[in-house]
C-alpha positions as CSV (number, residue, x, y, z in Angstrom):
1,M,14.4,-2.1,-10.1
2,S,12.6,-1.0,-6.9
3,N,12.6,-4.6,-5.7
4,Y,16.4,-4.8,-6.2
5,F,16.8,-1.6,-4.2
6,Q,14.6,-2.9,-1.4
7,R,16.6,-6.1,-1.2
8,N,20.0,-4.4,-1.3
9,K,19.3,-1.0,0.1
10,K,21.9,-1.3,3.0
11,F,24.7,-2.3,0.7
12,I,23.7,0.5,-1.8
13,L,23.6,3.2,0.9
14,H,27.0,2.2,2.3
15,F,28.6,1.7,-1.1
16,A,27.4,5.1,-2.2
17,F,28.7,6.9,0.9
18,W,32.2,5.4,0.7
19,S,32.4,5.9,-3.1
20,V,31.6,9.6,-2.7
21,Y,34.0,10.0,0.2
22,A,36.8,8.1,-1.5
23,S,36.4,10.1,-4.7
24,L,36.7,13.4,-2.8
25,F,39.7,12.2,-0.8
26,F,41.4,10.9,-3.9
27,Y,40.9,14.2,-5.7
28,T,42.2,16.1,-2.6
29,I,45.5,14.1,-2.3
30,S,46.2,14.0,-6.0
31,Y,44.8,16.5,-8.5
32,A,44.1,19.3,-6.0
33,R,47.8,19.7,-5.4
34,K,50.4,21.1,-7.7
35,G,52.7,18.9,-9.6
36,E,52.4,15.4,-10.9
37,P,50.9,13.0,-8.3
38,D,53.0,10.2,-6.8
39,W,50.6,7.4,-7.6
40,D,52.2,5.0,-5.2
41,R,51.7,7.4,-2.4
42,V,48.2,8.4,-3.5
43,F,46.9,4.8,-3.7
44,G,48.7,3.8,-0.5
45,D,47.3,6.8,1.4
46,L,43.8,6.2,0.0
47,A,43.8,2.5,0.9
48,F,45.1,3.2,4.5
49,H,42.8,6.2,5.0
50,I,39.6,4.5,3.9
51,S,40.5,1.2,5.7
52,G,41.2,3.0,9.0
53,L,38.0,5.0,8.8
54,M,35.9,1.9,8.0
55,V,37.4,0.1,11.0
56,M,36.3,2.9,13.4
57,G,33.0,3.5,11.6
58,Y,31.8,-0.1,11.6
59,L,33.1,-0.9,15.1
60,N,30.6,1.8,16.2
61,Y,28.0,0.5,13.7
62,F,28.1,-3.1,14.7
63,V,29.0,-3.0,18.4
64,F,28.3,0.3,20.1
65,L,25.2,1.6,18.3
66,P,23.2,-1.6,18.7
67,R,23.8,-1.3,22.5
68,L,22.7,2.3,22.4
69,L,19.5,1.5,20.5
70,R,18.8,-1.4,22.8
71,D,19.5,0.3,26.2
72,Q,18.6,3.8,25.2
73,N,21.4,5.1,27.5
74,V,23.4,7.9,25.8
75,G,25.6,8.5,28.8
76,R,26.8,4.9,28.9
77,Y,27.3,4.9,25.1
78,L,29.6,8.0,25.3
79,L,31.5,6.6,28.3
80,T,32.3,3.3,26.5
81,F,32.8,4.5,22.9
82,T,34.7,7.8,23.5
83,P,37.9,6.1,24.9
84,V,37.8,3.6,22.1
85,F,37.5,6.4,19.5
86,I,40.3,8.4,21.0
87,A,42.6,5.3,21.1
88,L,41.8,4.3,17.5
89,S,42.2,7.9,16.3
90,Y,45.6,8.1,17.9
91,F,46.8,4.9,16.2
92,F,45.2,6.1,12.9
93,L,47.1,9.4,13.2
94,R,50.4,7.6,13.9
95,G,49.8,5.3,11.0
96,K,49.2,8.2,8.6
97,Q,52.3,10.0,9.8
98,A,54.4,6.8,9.3
99,L,52.9,6.2,5.8
100,L,53.5,9.7,4.6
101,A,57.0,9.8,6.1
102,Y,57.8,6.8,4.0
103,F,56.8,8.5,0.7
104,L,57.8,12.1,1.5
105,Y,60.9,13.8,2.7
106,P,60.8,14.6,6.4
107,D,58.3,17.4,6.9
108,T,57.0,19.1,10.0
109,W,53.6,19.4,8.3
110,M,52.5,15.9,9.0
111,Y,53.4,16.4,12.7
112,S,51.6,19.7,13.0
113,T,48.5,20.3,15.1
114,R,46.5,21.2,12.0
115,F,47.3,17.8,10.5
116,A,46.2,16.0,13.7
117,V,43.0,18.0,13.8
118,N,42.2,17.1,10.1
119,I,42.8,13.4,10.8
120,I,40.6,13.3,13.9
121,T,37.9,15.4,12.2
122,S,37.9,12.9,9.3
123,A,37.6,10.0,11.7
124,F,34.7,11.7,13.6
125,F,33.0,12.6,10.3
126,A,33.2,8.9,9.1
127,V,31.9,7.5,12.4
128,V,29.0,10.0,12.5
129,C,28.0,9.4,8.9
130,V,28.2,5.6,9.2
131,G,26.1,5.8,12.4
132,L,23.5,8.0,10.6
133,L,23.3,5.3,8.0
134,R,22.3,2.9,10.7
135,F,19.4,5.3,11.8
136,V,18.4,5.7,8.1
137,E,18.2,1.9,7.7
138,D,16.2,1.5,10.9
139,Y,13.8,4.2,9.6
140,F,13.4,2.4,6.3
141,E,12.7,-0.9,8.2
142,L,10.2,0.8,10.5
143,E,8.5,2.4,7.5
144,A,8.4,-1.0,5.7
145,R,6.9,-2.7,8.8
146,R,4.4,0.1,9.2
147,K,3.3,-0.2,5.6
148,E,3.1,-4.0,5.9
149,L,0.9,-3.7,9.0
150,E,-1.2,-1.0,7.3
151,N,-1.7,-3.2,4.2
152,Q,-2.6,-6.2,6.5
153,Q,-5.2,-4.0,8.3
154,L,-6.6,-2.8,5.0
155,T,-6.7,-6.3,3.6
156,S,-8.5,-7.6,6.8
157,E,-10.9,-4.7,6.7
158,L,-11.7,-5.3,3.0
159,Q,-12.3,-9.0,3.7
160,F,-14.5,-8.1,6.6
161,L,-16.5,-5.6,4.5
162,R,-16.9,-8.1,1.6
163,A,-18.1,-10.8,4.1
164,Q,-21.0,-8.6,5.2
165,V,-23.5,-10.1,2.7
166,N,-27.0,-8.7,2.9
167,P,-29.1,-11.6,4.5
168,H,-32.4,-10.3,3.1
169,F,-31.7,-11.5,-0.4
170,L,-30.6,-14.9,0.8
171,F,-33.7,-15.4,3.0
172,N,-36.0,-14.3,0.2
173,T,-34.4,-16.6,-2.3
174,L,-34.5,-19.6,0.1
175,N,-38.2,-18.8,0.7
176,N,-38.9,-18.7,-3.0
177,L,-36.9,-21.9,-3.5
178,Y,-39.0,-23.6,-0.7
179,Y,-42.2,-22.5,-2.4
180,L,-41.0,-23.8,-5.8
181,A,-40.0,-27.1,-4.3
182,V,-43.3,-27.6,-2.5
183,N,-45.1,-26.9,-5.8
184,Q,-42.7,-29.1,-7.8
185,S,-42.0,-26.2,-10.1
186,T,-39.8,-26.9,-13.2
187,R,-37.8,-23.8,-12.4
188,T,-36.5,-25.2,-9.1
189,P,-33.2,-26.5,-10.7
190,E,-32.6,-23.2,-12.4
191,V,-33.0,-21.3,-9.2
192,I,-30.7,-23.7,-7.3
193,A,-28.1,-23.3,-10.1
194,K,-28.2,-19.5,-10.0
195,L,-28.0,-19.3,-6.2
196,S,-25.1,-21.8,-6.2
197,G,-23.2,-19.8,-8.7
198,M,-23.7,-16.6,-6.8
199,M,-22.6,-18.1,-3.5
200,R,-19.6,-19.6,-5.1
201,Y,-18.6,-16.3,-6.5
202,M,-19.1,-14.5,-3.2
203,I,-17.2,-17.1,-1.2
204,Y,-14.3,-18.0,-3.5
205,E,-13.9,-15.7,-6.5
206,S,-14.5,-12.4,-4.7
207,N,-11.5,-12.9,-2.4
208,H,-9.2,-11.3,-5.1
209,A,-8.5,-7.5,-5.1
210,R,-9.8,-7.2,-8.7
211,V,-12.2,-9.5,-10.6
212,P,-13.3,-9.4,-14.3
213,L,-16.2,-7.0,-14.7
214,D,-18.0,-9.7,-16.8
215,R,-18.2,-11.9,-13.7
216,E,-19.6,-9.0,-11.7
217,I,-22.2,-8.4,-14.4
218,E,-23.1,-12.1,-14.4
219,Y,-23.6,-11.9,-10.6
220,I,-25.9,-8.9,-11.0
221,E,-27.9,-10.7,-13.8
222,N,-28.4,-13.8,-11.6
223,Y,-29.4,-11.5,-8.7
224,L,-32.0,-9.8,-11.0
225,S,-33.3,-13.1,-12.3
226,L,-34.0,-14.3,-8.8
227,E,-35.6,-11.1,-7.8
228,R,-37.8,-11.2,-10.9
229,L,-38.9,-14.7,-9.9
230,R,-39.7,-13.4,-6.4
231,L,-41.7,-10.5,-7.7
232,E,-43.4,-12.7,-10.4
233,E,-42.5,-10.2,-13.1
234,H,-44.9,-7.7,-11.6
235,V,-42.3,-5.0,-11.2
236,P,-40.5,-3.5,-14.3
237,I,-36.8,-4.1,-13.9
238,T,-34.4,-2.9,-16.6
239,F,-30.7,-3.7,-16.8
240,E,-28.5,-2.2,-19.5
241,V,-24.8,-2.5,-20.2
242,N,-23.1,-0.2,-22.7
243,G,-19.5,-0.4,-23.8
244,T,-16.8,-3.0,-23.9
245,T,-16.4,-5.0,-20.7
246,A,-13.8,-7.5,-21.9
247,G,-10.5,-7.2,-20.1
248,V,-11.9,-4.7,-17.6
249,R,-11.3,-5.6,-13.9
250,I,-13.1,-4.1,-10.9
251,A,-13.2,-4.5,-7.1
252,P,-15.6,-7.4,-6.3
253,L,-19.1,-6.9,-5.0
254,I,-18.7,-3.1,-5.1
255,L,-21.9,-2.6,-7.2
256,I,-24.4,-5.0,-5.7
257,T,-25.0,-3.0,-2.5
258,F,-26.8,-0.2,-4.3
259,L,-28.9,-2.7,-6.2
260,E,-29.9,-4.5,-3.0
261,N,-30.8,-1.1,-1.5
262,A,-33.1,-0.4,-4.4
263,F,-35.0,-3.7,-4.0
264,K,-35.1,-3.4,-0.2
265,H,-36.6,0.1,-0.1
266,G,-38.1,0.6,-3.5
267,I,-40.3,-2.5,-3.8
268,S,-43.4,-3.0,-1.7
269,S,-46.9,-4.3,-2.0
270,S,-48.1,-0.8,-0.9
271,A,-46.2,1.0,-3.7
272,E,-48.5,2.2,-6.5
273,A,-46.1,1.6,-9.4
274,P,-42.7,0.3,-8.2
275,W,-39.8,0.3,-10.8
276,I,-36.0,-0.2,-10.9
277,T,-33.5,0.7,-13.6
278,V,-29.9,-0.3,-13.6
279,E,-27.4,1.1,-16.2
280,L,-23.7,0.4,-16.6
281,N,-21.5,2.3,-19.0
282,V,-18.0,1.2,-19.5
283,D,-15.0,2.4,-21.4
284,K,-11.2,1.7,-21.0
285,H,-10.7,4.3,-18.3
286,E,-14.0,4.8,-16.6
287,C,-17.0,2.9,-15.4
288,V,-20.3,4.7,-14.6
289,Y,-22.9,2.7,-12.7
290,R,-26.4,4.1,-12.1
291,V,-29.2,2.6,-10.1
292,A,-32.6,4.3,-9.8
293,N,-35.9,3.3,-8.2
294,G,-39.2,4.7,-7.2
295,K,-39.8,5.5,-3.6
296,L,-42.6,4.5,-1.3
297,K,-44.5,7.7,-0.5
298,E,-45.5,6.7,3.0
299,E,-41.9,6.0,3.9
300,S,-40.2,8.5,1.6
301,K,-37.7,9.9,4.1
302,T,-36.9,7.0,6.4
303,L,-36.4,4.0,4.3
304,H,-33.1,4.7,2.8
305,D,-31.8,6.1,6.1
306,K,-32.3,2.6,7.6
307,S,-29.8,1.2,5.1
308,G,-27.0,3.2,6.5
309,I,-24.8,0.2,7.4
310,G,-24.8,-1.0,3.8
311,L,-24.0,2.4,2.4
312,Q,-21.3,3.0,5.1
313,N,-19.8,-0.4,4.1
314,V,-19.6,0.5,0.4
315,R,-18.3,4.0,1.1
316,R,-15.5,2.6,3.2
317,R,-14.7,0.0,0.5
318,L,-14.6,2.7,-2.2
319,A,-12.2,4.8,0.0
320,L,-9.9,1.8,0.4
321,T,-9.9,0.4,-3.1
322,Y,-10.4,3.5,-5.2
323,P,-8.8,6.4,-3.1
324,D,-9.3,9.6,-5.0
325,R,-10.4,7.6,-8.0
326,H,-14.2,7.4,-7.5
327,Y,-17.2,9.7,-7.5
328,L,-20.4,8.9,-5.7
329,R,-23.6,10.9,-6.0
330,I,-26.9,10.1,-4.3
331,T,-30.0,11.9,-5.3
332,D,-33.0,11.6,-2.9
333,T,-36.3,13.2,-3.9
334,E,-39.9,12.6,-3.0
335,E,-40.5,10.2,-5.8
336,R,-37.2,8.6,-6.7
337,Y,-33.9,7.5,-5.3
338,E,-30.8,7.5,-7.6
339,V,-27.2,6.5,-7.1
340,V,-24.5,7.3,-9.6
341,L,-21.0,5.8,-9.1
342,K,-18.0,6.6,-11.3
343,L,-14.9,4.5,-11.0
344,D,-11.5,5.4,-12.5
345,L,-10.2,2.2,-14.1
346,S,-6.9,3.5,-15.2
């Protein structure tokens, strides 16, 4: 229904205006007066009255108003349209008088000043209202263009933000792959396959506004597998998914930044007992994602601050894709760093 209105809004606006005006005028010249209406006079007067007003209104709408909007010269507009309006109003008045004289007995009422003022006022009202419709239409068009430009900017910004892939993971994985290849490890094909799947997902599948949550989970699992390989299973990493994920869709690559941050700043050879836990709880209307990791004591207050670009990136993406439908809490203590993200999926 909204698409139909958008396609035909000009016709609907004009049709609605003339329908209301014609209905009021029809009531005024028929039922508002005493006695049984003369339907021949009523319909003849209605047809002539509406036709005359439409001629004056749309002459201004199609000829004079476009010049005013183009030149932005009100004085020139008044000098050119006023004589035309006066002339057309005079002929419109004479036509009304002749039409009513044909149906009614000679009456001084139709030649009175009051009648002339009513006719000219009606013509002025119609011209002004039809002109206002032009401004309303231009406003709608400007709003549509503004929203289109805004959507294009948001789309471009989201694509740019998604394109900012953390290079540390890629470098580490390539180094590990090189090490496996040199040692002719049997796990080399597995690593290549996982990395290929992740790159394919980042480059092609993540271009959509929403992706299946199962694909995002698969991406996270591949990421964790490659990190476990890099760390040689020396760091306890847990990943738990609770709830039904089938049919759930989410903004792509919105979760991985927090996990990358945990590996980048929570794992080090100098850490006494590094650890990372990842938990994802899903229901039909909400997704709760929690990432926690131990902190490096000697760098407890500076490490996560250095990751500001990644966090700014994901905060901006959340504001664009889940406005007023997300909650982000970051807890930073001496021993642990925890991120809790809630997304409204409704």
